[in-house]
C-alpha positions as CSV (number, residue, x, y, z in Angstrom):
1,M,-33.8,6.5,27.8
2,T,-35.1,3.0,28.1
3,A,-32.8,1.2,26.0
4,Q,-30.5,-1.5,27.3
5,C,-27.0,-0.9,25.3
6,I,-25.0,-4.8,24.4
7,M,-21.5,-3.8,23.1
8,V,-19.3,-5.4,21.1
9,L,-15.5,-4.9,21.9
10,G,-12.4,-6.5,20.1
11,T,-8.8,-7.5,21.3
12,T,-7.9,-6.5,17.8
13,S,-9.2,-5.1,14.2
14,G,-10.9,-8.6,12.6
15,A,-11.8,-10.4,15.7
16,G,-15.6,-10.8,14.7
17,K,-17.1,-7.4,15.9
18,S,-18.6,-6.3,12.8
19,W,-20.2,-9.8,12.6
20,L,-21.1,-10.6,16.2
21,T,-22.8,-6.9,16.4
22,T,-24.8,-8.1,13.0
23,A,-26.1,-11.3,14.9
24,L,-26.8,-10.0,17.7
25,C,-29.4,-7.3,16.0
26,R,-31.0,-10.1,14.6
27,W,-30.8,-12.2,17.8
28,Y,-33.0,-9.8,19.7
29,A,-35.2,-8.2,17.1
30,N,-36.0,-11.7,16.8
31,Q,-37.2,-11.5,20.8
32,G,-39.8,-8.8,19.4
33,L,-37.8,-6.0,20.9
34,R,-37.0,-2.7,19.7
35,V,-33.4,-2.5,18.4
36,A,-31.0,-0.4,16.8
37,P,-27.1,-0.7,16.0
38,F,-24.7,2.3,16.6
39,K,-20.7,2.9,15.9
40,A,-19.8,5.9,17.0
41,Q,-16.4,6.2,14.3
42,N,-16.0,3.8,11.5
43,M,-13.0,4.0,9.5
44,S,-14.0,2.9,6.2
45,N,-14.2,3.4,2.3
46,N,-17.4,1.1,2.1
47,A,-20.3,3.7,2.7
48,R,-23.9,3.1,2.4
49,V,-26.5,6.2,1.3
50,V,-29.0,6.4,4.3
51,A,-31.9,8.8,5.2
52,N,-31.3,12.1,7.4
53,A,-32.5,14.3,9.7
54,E,-33.6,16.7,7.2
55,G,-35.4,14.6,4.4
56,G,-32.5,14.2,2.6
57,F,-29.4,11.6,2.6
58,G,-26.2,11.1,4.0
59,E,-23.3,8.4,4.4
60,I,-23.0,5.9,6.7
61,G,-20.6,3.1,7.3
62,S,-21.9,-0.5,5.3
63,A,-21.4,-2.4,8.2
64,Q,-23.9,-0.3,10.3
65,Y,-26.1,-0.4,7.2
66,F,-26.4,-4.1,7.5
67,Q,-26.9,-4.2,11.4
68,A,-29.9,-1.9,10.7
69,L,-31.5,-4.7,8.1
70,A,-30.4,-7.2,10.7
71,A,-32.4,-5.0,13.5
72,R,-35.0,-4.8,11.2
73,A,-35.1,-0.9,11.3
74,E,-34.4,1.8,9.2
75,P,-31.0,2.9,8.5
76,D,-30.5,6.1,9.6
77,V,-27.4,8.3,9.9
78,R,-27.3,8.7,13.8
79,M,-26.5,4.9,13.7
80,N,-22.9,6.6,12.4
81,P,-22.4,9.5,13.6
82,L,-18.7,9.5,12.4
83,L,-16.9,7.6,9.5
84,L,-13.5,8.5,8.3
85,K,-13.0,7.3,4.9
86,P,-9.3,7.5,4.0
87,E,-7.9,8.6,0.6
88,A,-4.1,8.2,1.8
89,D,-2.1,6.5,4.8
90,T,-2.1,9.7,6.7
91,R,-5.4,11.4,5.0
92,S,-9.0,11.0,5.6
93,Q,-12.6,12.7,4.6
94,V,-14.4,13.3,7.6
95,V,-17.9,12.5,7.4
96,L,-20.1,13.6,10.6
97,M,-23.7,12.8,10.9
98,G,-24.0,11.7,6.8
99,H,-22.1,15.1,5.9
100,V,-18.5,15.5,4.7
101,D,-17.0,17.9,6.9
102,A,-14.0,19.9,5.4
103,A,-12.8,21.7,8.4
104,L,-12.7,18.5,10.8
105,S,-11.3,16.6,7.9
106,A,-8.7,19.1,8.0
107,M,-7.8,18.8,11.7
108,P,-5.1,16.8,13.1
109,W,-6.4,13.5,14.8
110,R,-6.7,14.3,18.3
111,G,-8.4,17.7,18.0
112,R,-11.0,16.2,16.5
113,S,-12.4,14.7,19.8
114,L,-14.0,17.7,21.3
115,K,-15.9,18.7,18.4
116,V,-17.4,15.1,17.1
117,W,-18.4,13.8,21.2
118,P,-21.3,16.0,21.1
119,H,-22.8,15.3,18.0
120,I,-21.5,11.0,19.3
121,A,-23.7,11.4,22.6
122,E,-27.1,13.0,21.2
123,A,-27.0,10.3,18.1
124,L,-26.8,7.6,20.9
125,D,-29.2,9.1,23.0
126,A,-31.6,9.5,20.5
127,L,-31.4,5.8,19.6
128,R,-31.6,4.9,23.4
129,A,-34.6,6.8,23.9
130,A,-36.7,5.3,20.2
131,N,-35.9,1.7,21.4
132,D,-34.9,-1.4,23.8
133,V,-31.8,-2.2,23.0
134,V,-28.8,-0.6,21.0
135,V,-26.3,-2.9,19.9
136,I,-22.8,-1.3,20.0
137,E,-20.1,-1.8,18.1
138,G,-16.8,-0.9,19.1
139,A,-13.2,-0.3,17.0
140,G,-10.2,-1.9,16.7
141,S,-9.4,-2.5,20.7
142,P,-10.6,-0.3,23.6
143,A,-6.9,-1.0,25.4
144,E,-5.2,0.9,22.5
145,I,-3.5,3.2,25.7
146,N,-2.4,5.4,23.3
147,L,-5.7,6.4,22.1
148,H,-7.1,6.5,25.4
149,D,-7.5,9.9,26.2
150,S,-9.0,11.2,23.0
151,D,-11.4,7.8,22.5
152,V,-14.9,8.6,21.1
153,V,-15.9,5.2,19.9
154,N,-14.7,2.5,22.6
155,M,-14.8,2.7,26.5
156,R,-16.0,6.2,26.5
157,V,-19.4,4.8,24.5
158,A,-19.8,2.1,27.2
159,L,-19.5,4.3,29.8
160,H,-21.9,7.2,28.8
161,S,-24.4,4.1,28.1
162,N,-23.5,1.8,30.9
163,A,-23.2,-0.4,28.6
164,H,-22.9,-4.4,28.8
165,C,-19.8,-5.4,26.9
166,L,-18.4,-8.7,25.4
167,L,-15.0,-8.5,24.1
168,V,-14.3,-11.0,21.3
169,T,-11.1,-12.5,20.7
170,D,-10.1,-14.5,17.0
171,I,-8.7,-18.1,18.4
172,D,-7.9,-18.7,14.9
173,R,-5.1,-15.9,14.9
174,G,-3.8,-17.5,18.2
175,G,-2.7,-15.8,21.3
176,A,-6.5,-15.6,22.2
177,F,-6.1,-15.9,25.9
178,A,-3.5,-14.0,26.4
179,H,-5.3,-10.9,23.7
180,L,-8.2,-11.3,26.4
181,Y,-6.0,-11.1,29.8
182,G,-4.3,-8.4,28.2
183,T,-6.9,-6.5,26.7
184,W,-8.8,-6.4,30.5
185,A,-5.5,-6.1,32.3
186,L,-5.1,-2.6,30.8
187,L,-8.4,-1.3,31.4
188,P,-9.0,1.3,34.5
189,D,-11.3,-0.4,36.9
190,N,-14.7,1.5,36.2
191,E,-14.2,0.5,32.4
192,R,-13.0,-3.4,33.7
193,A,-16.6,-3.0,35.7
194,L,-18.3,-3.2,32.2
195,L,-17.0,-6.6,30.8
196,K,-19.8,-9.1,31.2
197,G,-18.1,-11.9,29.2
198,F,-15.5,-12.8,26.9
199,V,-16.4,-14.4,23.3
200,L,-14.0,-16.8,21.5
201,N,-14.9,-16.5,17.5
202,K,-13.3,-18.6,14.9
203,F,-12.8,-21.5,16.4
204,R,-11.5,-24.7,14.9
205,G,-11.6,-28.0,16.8
206,D,-12.8,-29.8,19.8
207,A,-14.1,-27.3,22.0
208,S,-12.8,-29.4,24.9
209,L,-9.3,-29.0,24.5
210,L,-10.0,-25.5,25.6
211,A,-10.1,-26.4,29.3
212,P,-8.4,-25.3,31.7
213,A,-8.4,-21.9,29.9
214,P,-11.5,-20.4,30.4
215,R,-11.3,-21.2,34.3
216,M,-8.2,-19.5,34.8
217,L,-9.0,-16.7,32.8
218,L,-12.2,-16.3,34.9
219,E,-10.1,-16.7,38.3
220,K,-7.7,-14.1,37.1
221,T,-10.5,-11.8,35.5
222,G,-13.7,-12.8,37.2
223,V,-15.0,-12.5,33.4
224,P,-17.0,-15.3,32.3
225,V,-16.3,-17.1,28.3
226,V,-19.8,-16.9,27.6
227,A,-19.4,-18.3,23.9
228,T,-17.4,-19.9,21.5
229,I,-18.3,-19.5,18.2
230,P,-16.9,-21.8,15.4
231,M,-15.2,-20.8,12.2
232,Q,-18.1,-19.6,10.0
233,W,-16.5,-19.9,6.0
234,N,-19.0,-18.2,3.7
235,H,-21.5,-17.2,6.1
236,G,-23.1,-14.9,3.5
237,L,-22.3,-11.6,5.0
238,P,-20.4,-8.9,3.0
239,E,-17.1,-7.9,4.4
240,E,-16.7,-4.6,6.6
241,D,-13.1,-3.6,5.2
242,G,-10.7,-6.7,3.9
243,V,-11.1,-8.8,0.9
244,F,-13.0,-11.5,0.4
245,D,-10.9,-14.8,2.0
246,D,-8.7,-16.4,-0.2
247,R,-10.0,-19.8,1.1
248,S,-13.7,-19.2,0.4
249,H,-14.1,-16.9,-3.3
250,G,-17.6,-18.6,-3.7
251,S,-20.1,-21.5,-3.6
252,A,-18.1,-24.9,-4.5
253,G,-18.9,-27.0,-7.4
254,A,-19.0,-26.2,-11.0
255,V,-17.4,-22.8,-12.1
256,H,-19.6,-21.1,-15.1
257,T,-18.6,-17.5,-14.7
258,R,-15.0,-16.5,-13.7
259,V,-15.2,-13.0,-12.4
260,A,-11.7,-10.6,-11.5
261,V,-12.1,-7.9,-9.1
262,I,-9.6,-5.7,-9.6
263,A,-7.7,-4.8,-6.2
264,Y,-6.4,-1.2,-6.7
265,P,-4.8,0.0,-2.9
266,R,-7.7,2.7,-2.3
267,I,-10.9,-0.5,-3.4
268,S,-14.0,1.2,-1.9
269,N,-17.7,-0.1,-1.3
270,L,-15.7,-4.0,-2.1
271,D,-19.0,-5.5,0.1
272,E,-21.2,-4.8,-3.0
273,F,-20.0,-8.0,-4.6
274,Q,-20.5,-10.4,-1.6
275,P,-23.9,-11.7,-3.8
276,L,-21.8,-13.0,-6.3
277,K,-20.3,-14.9,-3.7
278,N,-23.0,-16.4,-2.7
279,V,-24.6,-17.5,-6.3
280,H,-23.7,-20.8,-7.7
281,G,-21.1,-21.9,-10.3
282,V,-19.5,-18.2,-9.8
283,R,-16.1,-17.8,-8.7
284,L,-14.4,-14.5,-7.6
285,Q,-10.9,-13.8,-7.6
286,W,-8.9,-10.2,-6.3
287,A,-6.8,-9.3,-8.8
288,R,-3.5,-7.2,-8.3
289,S,-1.4,-8.6,-11.6
290,P,-1.8,-8.9,-15.1
291,A,-1.9,-13.1,-14.0
292,D,-4.7,-12.9,-12.0
293,V,-7.1,-12.0,-14.6
294,E,-5.8,-14.5,-17.3
295,G,-8.7,-16.8,-17.9
296,A,-11.3,-14.1,-16.6
297,D,-14.5,-13.8,-18.1
298,W,-15.5,-10.6,-16.1
299,I,-13.3,-8.4,-14.8
300,I,-14.7,-5.5,-12.7
301,L,-13.0,-2.1,-11.6
302,P,-14.9,-1.7,-8.7
303,G,-15.1,2.1,-6.8
304,S,-12.3,4.1,-5.7
305,K,-11.8,6.6,-3.3
306,A,-8.8,7.9,-4.9
307,T,-9.8,7.1,-8.2
308,A,-6.6,9.0,-10.3
309,A,-3.9,7.4,-7.4
310,D,-5.2,3.8,-8.0
311,L,-5.6,4.4,-11.4
312,A,-1.4,5.0,-12.0
313,W,-0.8,1.8,-9.5
314,L,-3.2,-0.2,-12.0
315,R,-0.5,0.9,-14.8
316,A,2.3,0.6,-12.8
317,Q,0.8,-3.6,-12.4
318,G,0.3,-3.6,-15.9
319,L,-2.9,-4.1,-15.7
320,D,-3.9,-1.6,-18.0
321,A,-2.9,-3.5,-20.8
322,A,-4.3,-6.7,-19.6
323,I,-7.9,-5.0,-19.0
324,A,-7.3,-3.9,-23.1
325,A,-6.9,-6.8,-24.1
326,H,-9.0,-8.8,-22.3
327,A,-12.0,-6.5,-23.8
328,A,-10.3,-6.5,-27.0
329,R,-11.3,-9.9,-27.4
330,G,-14.4,-9.6,-26.2
331,G,-14.8,-10.3,-22.6
332,M,-16.8,-8.9,-20.5
333,V,-15.6,-5.5,-18.5
334,L,-17.9,-3.5,-15.7
335,G,-16.5,-0.4,-13.9
336,V,-19.2,1.1,-11.2
337,C,-18.4,4.6,-9.9
338,G,-14.7,5.2,-9.6
339,G,-14.2,2.3,-12.1
340,L,-16.6,3.7,-14.5
341,Q,-14.3,7.2,-14.5
342,M,-11.4,5.1,-15.3
343,L,-12.9,3.3,-18.4
344,G,-12.8,6.7,-19.8
345,E,-10.6,9.0,-21.8
346,A,-9.7,11.5,-19.0
347,L,-10.2,12.7,-15.7
348,I,-10.0,16.6,-15.3
349,D,-10.2,18.0,-12.0
350,T,-9.8,21.7,-11.6
351,E,-11.4,21.5,-7.9
352,G,-8.5,19.5,-6.3
353,V,-11.0,16.7,-5.5
354,D,-8.9,13.8,-6.7
355,G,-6.4,14.7,-9.6
356,N,-5.9,14.6,-13.3
357,A,-5.4,11.8,-15.8
358,A,-5.3,9.9,-18.8
359,G,-8.3,7.2,-18.9
360,L,-8.2,3.5,-20.2
361,G,-10.1,4.5,-23.3
362,L,-12.2,2.0,-23.3
363,L,-15.4,4.1,-23.0
364,P,-15.7,7.7,-24.9
365,L,-16.4,10.0,-22.0
366,V,-14.4,12.3,-20.0
367,T,-15.1,12.8,-16.2
368,S,-14.6,16.1,-14.5
369,F,-14.3,16.2,-10.6
370,E,-16.8,19.1,-8.6
371,A,-16.1,19.9,-4.9
372,R,-20.0,19.0,-4.4
373,K,-20.3,15.5,-3.7
374,T,-23.7,13.4,-4.9
375,V,-24.9,11.6,-2.5
376,R,-28.4,9.7,-3.1
377,L,-30.6,6.8,-3.6
378,T,-31.6,5.8,-7.0
379,E,-34.2,3.8,-8.6
380,T,-34.3,3.3,-12.5
381,Q,-34.5,0.9,-15.5
382,L,-32.0,-0.3,-17.7
383,G,-33.0,0.9,-21.6
384,E,-31.6,-0.9,-24.5
385,V,-28.5,-2.7,-23.3
386,R,-26.1,-4.6,-25.6
387,G,-23.9,-7.2,-26.4
388,A,-22.4,-9.3,-23.9
389,W,-24.6,-7.3,-21.1
390,S,-28.0,-8.2,-23.0
391,R,-29.7,-9.7,-20.6
392,L,-29.8,-6.8,-18.0
393,A,-32.1,-5.1,-20.9
394,G,-35.1,-3.3,-19.3
395,V,-34.5,-4.8,-15.7
396,P,-35.3,-2.0,-12.9
397,L,-32.4,-1.2,-10.6
398,R,-32.3,-0.2,-7.2
399,G,-28.9,1.9,-5.5
400,Y,-26.8,4.2,-4.6
401,E,-24.6,6.9,-5.6
402,I,-21.6,8.2,-3.9
403,H,-19.3,10.3,-6.3
404,H,-17.4,13.8,-6.8
405,G,-16.9,12.9,-10.5
406,Q,-19.7,14.5,-13.4
407,T,-19.1,11.9,-16.8
408,A,-20.1,12.8,-20.0
409,Q,-19.7,12.1,-23.7
410,H,-15.8,12.9,-25.0
411,P,-17.1,15.8,-27.4
412,A,-14.4,15.4,-29.9
413,M,-14.5,11.7,-30.2
414,A,-18.8,12.3,-30.7
415,A,-17.3,14.4,-33.1
416,A,-15.4,12.0,-35.0
417,G,-18.1,9.2,-34.8
418,D,-17.2,7.5,-31.6
419,K,-19.7,7.7,-29.3
420,V,-20.9,5.9,-26.2
421,H,-24.2,4.4,-26.3
422,E,-26.3,6.1,-23.1
423,V,-28.2,3.1,-21.3
424,V,-29.6,5.0,-19.1
425,P,-28.5,9.2,-18.9
426,G,-26.4,10.4,-16.7
427,L,-26.1,6.9,-14.7
428,V,-25.1,4.1,-17.3
429,W,-22.8,3.7,-20.3
430,Q,-21.8,1.2,-22.8
431,N,-19.0,1.0,-25.6
432,A,-20.4,0.4,-28.9
433,K,-19.0,-3.0,-28.9
434,G,-21.2,-4.0,-26.0
435,N,-19.1,-5.6,-23.7
436,V,-17.7,-2.8,-21.7
437,L,-20.7,-1.2,-19.6
438,G,-20.1,1.2,-17.0
439,L,-22.2,2.8,-14.0
440,Y,-22.4,4.7,-11.4
441,L,-24.8,3.3,-9.5
442,H,-23.8,1.0,-6.5
443,G,-25.5,-1.9,-5.4
444,M,-26.0,-3.7,-8.3
445,F,-25.5,-7.2,-7.4
446,E,-27.6,-6.4,-4.4
447,D,-30.7,-6.5,-6.6
448,A,-32.4,-9.6,-7.0
449,N,-33.4,-8.6,-10.7
450,V,-30.4,-8.2,-11.9
451,L,-28.9,-11.6,-10.2
452,K,-31.9,-13.3,-12.2
453,A,-31.6,-11.5,-15.1
454,L,-27.6,-12.6,-15.5
455,F,-27.7,-15.7,-13.6
456,G,-31.6,-17.0,-13.9
457,A,-31.2,-18.5,-10.8
458,N,-31.9,-17.0,-7.3
459,V,-29.3,-16.7,-4.2
460,L,-29.1,-16.5,-1.1
461,T,-30.7,-13.4,0.3
462,L,-29.7,-11.2,3.4
463,D,-32.4,-11.9,5.3
464,A,-31.7,-16.0,5.1
465,V,-28.1,-14.9,6.4
466,F,-29.3,-12.9,9.2
467,E,-31.5,-15.6,10.5
468,R,-29.0,-18.4,10.5
469,M,-26.4,-16.1,12.2
470,A,-29.0,-15.5,14.8
471,Q,-29.7,-19.0,15.1
472,G,-26.1,-19.4,15.8
473,I,-26.4,-16.7,19.0
474,G,-28.8,-19.1,20.4
475,Q,-26.6,-22.5,20.4
476,W,-23.4,-21.0,20.9
477,F,-23.9,-18.2,24.0
478,D,-25.0,-18.6,27.4
479,P,-28.3,-17.4,27.8
480,A,-27.2,-15.5,30.8
481,A,-24.7,-13.0,28.7
482,L,-27.4,-12.2,26.3
483,A,-30.1,-11.3,29.1
484,L,-31.5,-8.0,29.4
485,D,-31.9,-5.9,32.6
């Protein structure tokens, strides 16, 4: 095994582990090294379709997908061998090495460790054998002592790979030094020995005011503060799990397009809307009430990990009527995957996958859920697109599909003359009026062809975002903390 492992741990969720891991992937790649990201276990409904060892496709967390791009590596399922996709507060779908594992999904949380660890170790060892550096992301906090015995994502991974560990904390929340010290104090001695540096993230203000805390922390722990990272507003990287910050809806300046994204409880793949934030003149807002969609030019119904349940939530908020009124006025509506299914007439579930429900009735479609999951990369070209979305006519599209539902024209409505306009068979549909568009393809706004067709402008590319992040690593870090053995 040739790779040096650098591991990014956090004092809490949201401390900045994913962002820092991504930045380090590009920084090490820029040194001419072979780099791969790794996260043993991710819990997220933001997933990407990538290659697997059998020559097919599987799922990994979106964060590891972007980290692979930052590392200039081909994304594959070994980079995130275990993905948990929450379906309810007490239930998750388990994806092991890219594929749904029904038996693991049914097991209690603590019972999974023995089953999954061999797969995790094998995936990590394979990446170490093929690379110079593996940048590993932890999850939550390594000091969650109630989970220590069943840990497969933090210090067990660090010990297995003898990783140089960085512990990052969000200083903007307050209590950063207590978080760092408390995390260190709760770790066993052999795990503390792997901590090589503390990182203060999201700092605002005069860095000289931090003294004498870094020195005092070093005296107590023997671990230095190796970087202070300034607050990165509008950094351009998709959020891993949370909704985008209300203080940074999009680019500053005159607004020409207001986009309301319905934020239901089990929203999935929300990261695919990040490119819209990077378009000058576009303002994104999460919508949880009818007031939130007032004045919107577009309403987007994103993906969902629990379509029927999220549709019921949407109705309980009164958003169904607000969306219908918007569409009746000619307002643009877009449904992606689960959002597409909601726009139809009905959800039919005979397999116990998601649930039965009446749809919003904005597209004459019906969706049937199947036990088998469609997971694939897709390339197509849009055919005739009418009305408000006509600028997309003929545009080539690349993206990915992750869905149990299969959607088709409602037969009775077609017989009565209410036919859907099928832009791409089995993939993209539109209402007769032309203002409501639904598609199964995720990643539409990550395609430069689409953004240019819709807005006539080039936007900040992900590669440019990665380069800016790597430049910051070179500025903010003590070089010794980045050195390899």
